[in-house]
C-alpha positions in Angstrom: 121.2 187.0 89.5 119.4 186.0 92.8 121.2 185.9 96.0 120.5 182.5 97.7 122.9 183.1 100.5 120.4 183.6 103.1 118.4 180.3 102.2 118.8 177.9 105.1 118.1 174.1 105.2 115.4 171.9 106.6 115.8 173.2 110.4 116.4 177.1 109.2 114.0 179.9 109.5 113.7 180.7 105.9 112.0 177.6 104.5 108.9 179.7 103.4 111.2 181.8 101.1 111.1 179.1 98.7 108.6 179.5 96.0 105.8 177.1 95.1 103.5 177.2 98.0 105.4 175.1 100.4 103.5 174.2 103.3 104.7 175.9 106.5 103.5 172.9 108.7 106.3 171.0 110.5 107.5 167.9 109.0 105.6 164.8 110.2 107.7 161.6 110.9 106.3 158.1 111.7 108.9 156.3 113.9 108.0 152.8 114.1 109.5 150.3 116.6 109.6 146.9 114.9 109.4 145.0 118.3 106.4 144.7 120.6 108.3 143.3 123.4 108.1 145.1 126.8 111.5 146.8 127.4 112.7 146.3 123.9 115.9 148.1 123.0 114.5 148.9 119.6 111.3 150.4 121.2 114.0 152.7 123.2 116.0 153.6 120.1 112.6 154.5 118.3 111.7 156.7 121.4 115.3 158.3 121.4 114.9 159.0 117.5 111.4 160.6 118.0 113.0 162.8 120.7 115.8 164.0 118.0 113.2 164.6 115.5 111.2 166.7 118.0 114.3 168.6 118.9 114.8 169.5 115.3 111.5 171.1 115.0 109.5 168.3 113.2 106.7 166.2 114.6 107.3 162.6 115.6 104.6 160.0 115.5 105.9 157.4 117.8 104.2 153.8 117.4 105.1 150.2 118.0 104.3 147.4 115.6 102.2 145.6 118.4 99.8 148.5 118.0 98.5 147.2 114.4 97.6 143.4 114.8 97.4 141.5 111.6 97.1 137.8 110.7 99.6 136.3 108.6 99.3 137.3 105.2 97.2 135.4 103.1 95.6 136.1 99.4 92.4 134.0 100.3 91.8 136.1 103.5 92.5 139.3 101.6 90.1 138.3 98.8 87.3 137.3 101.5 87.6 139.9 104.1 90.0 142.8 102.5 93.0 144.0 104.6 92.8 143.7 108.4 92.1 146.8 110.6 95.7 146.7 111.8 97.0 147.1 108.4 94.4 149.9 107.6 95.3 151.7 110.8 99.0 151.6 109.7 98.4 152.8 106.3 96.6 155.8 107.6 99.7 156.7 110.0 102.0 156.3 107.0 99.9 158.5 104.7 99.7 161.2 107.3 103.4 161.4 107.5 106.0 162.7 105.1 108.9 160.4 106.3 109.3 157.2 108.1 111.8 155.8 110.5 111.9 152.0 111.4 113.8 150.8 114.4 114.1 147.2 113.6 115.3 144.1 115.6 117.4 141.5 113.9 116.1 138.0 113.8 118.4 135.2 112.4 120.2 137.8 110.2 117.1 139.2 108.9 114.0 141.3 109.5 111.3 140.2 112.0 108.6 138.2 110.6 105.9 140.4 112.1 107.4 143.6 110.3 107.8 141.9 107.0 104.1 140.7 107.4 103.1 144.3 108.1 104.9 145.6 104.9 103.3 143.0 103.0 99.7 143.8 104.2 100.1 147.3 103.7 101.6 147.3 100.4 98.3 145.9 99.1 96.5 149.2 99.4 96.2 151.5 96.4 97.7 154.0 96.1 100.7 151.9 97.5 101.7 154.0 100.7 105.5 153.1 100.7 106.1 154.6 97.4 108.3 157.6 97.3 108.3 157.8 101.3 111.6 159.0 102.5 112.7 156.4 105.1 115.6 155.8 107.5 116.4 152.5 109.1 117.7 152.2 112.6 118.5 149.0 114.7 119.7 148.1 118.1 120.9 144.7 119.6 123.0 143.3 122.2 125.2 141.8 119.5 128.3 143.5 118.3 126.9 144.3 114.9 123.8 146.0 116.4 121.2 144.5 114.1 122.8 145.8 110.9 122.1 142.7 108.9 118.5 142.9 109.6 118.4 146.3 108.2 120.1 145.4 104.9 117.4 142.7 104.6 114.7 145.4 105.4 115.7 147.5 102.6 115.0 144.9 100.0 111.2 145.0 100.2 110.9 148.7 101.1 113.2 149.8 98.1 111.2 147.2 95.9 108.1 149.2 96.9 109.6 152.4 95.8 110.4 153.9 99.4 113.5 156.2 99.2 115.5 154.4 101.8 118.2 156.7 103.2 121.8 155.5 102.5 123.1 155.8 106.1 121.7 153.5 108.5 122.3 153.5 112.3 123.1 150.3 114.3 123.5 150.2 118.1 125.6 147.4 119.2 125.6 146.2 122.8 122.4 148.1 123.2 121.4 146.3 126.5 124.0 148.6 128.2 124.2 151.6 126.0 121.0 153.5 127.3 121.3 155.8 130.5 118.5 156.3 133.0 117.3 159.4 131.2 116.8 157.1 127.8 119.7 158.7 126.1 122.9 156.9 125.1 125.7 157.0 127.6 128.3 157.3 124.9 128.4 160.9 123.6 129.9 159.9 120.4 127.4 157.6 119.6 124.6 160.0 120.5 126.2 162.6 118.4 126.5 160.2 115.4 122.7 159.3 115.7 121.7 162.9 116.0 123.8 163.8 112.9 122.2 160.9 111.0 118.7 161.9 112.0 119.4 165.6 111.3 120.8 164.8 107.5 117.7 162.4 106.9 115.2 165.2 108.1 117.0 167.8 105.7 116.4 165.4 102.8 113.0 164.4 103.8 112.4 168.3 104.1 113.9 169.1 100.8 111.9 166.5 98.9 108.5 167.5 100.7 108.8 171.1 100.2 111.2 172.3 97.5 109.4 172.0 94.2 112.6 172.6 92.2 113.4 168.8 93.0 110.5 167.6 90.7 112.2 166.5 87.6 111.3 164.6 84.7 112.3 160.9 84.5 113.3 159.0 81.3 113.8 155.3 81.2 116.0 155.6 78.2 117.3 157.9 75.4 114.6 158.9 73.3 111.9 158.1 75.9 109.4 160.9 76.6 107.4 161.4 79.7 105.2 164.2 81.3 105.3 162.2 84.5 107.2 163.6 87.6 109.9 161.6 89.2 107.6 160.6 91.9 105.4 158.6 89.2 108.1 156.8 87.6 108.8 153.1 87.5 107.1 152.1 90.7 103.7 152.6 89.3 
């Protein structure tokens, strides 16, 4: 029987001990701030998450939604002109990453329209780039609920598109007074919870990216047969 006691997790030194030709390059994570406003608390939270990702040994690609200008989605515009350059740029950044983190504001108990519009445009590319993407949702708000209701709304289109949205979400309440001058959270307990959430998410994303033993066959019902791996199932 093989001894696996020395096998370490996503941040361990023995990732290359796993068979199957796993890529030894650092996990790459696109961290997208869903607000383009100067001084946005969600942009600050995104930067903080990016720092935690880098601390873990992964690579963070930090971006803001304002970098990807797009008109309001319209089928006639798409048919006449194709997807806008901003959507194509966001798609390329998404394809270059193995995982995605979105720091989203809450607008009227839902997600910002600019973020939903970006999801709609990017989803029109084939292959559809949100499919199977390990995704973590975080939010920050001056409110007492920290923008959490907006994250529940954001889960719906992402999960519909096949993104593997991490069950735990992090919402920072009273965010206007939560950051110190160094950009970190002044409450050590909150900072520890954020770091733990990011670390756990990265461990899952690392496993999904590297460990070929996770590739299972998927059957929709008893008696069904398919040679498709789990990453090619119902979202196609």
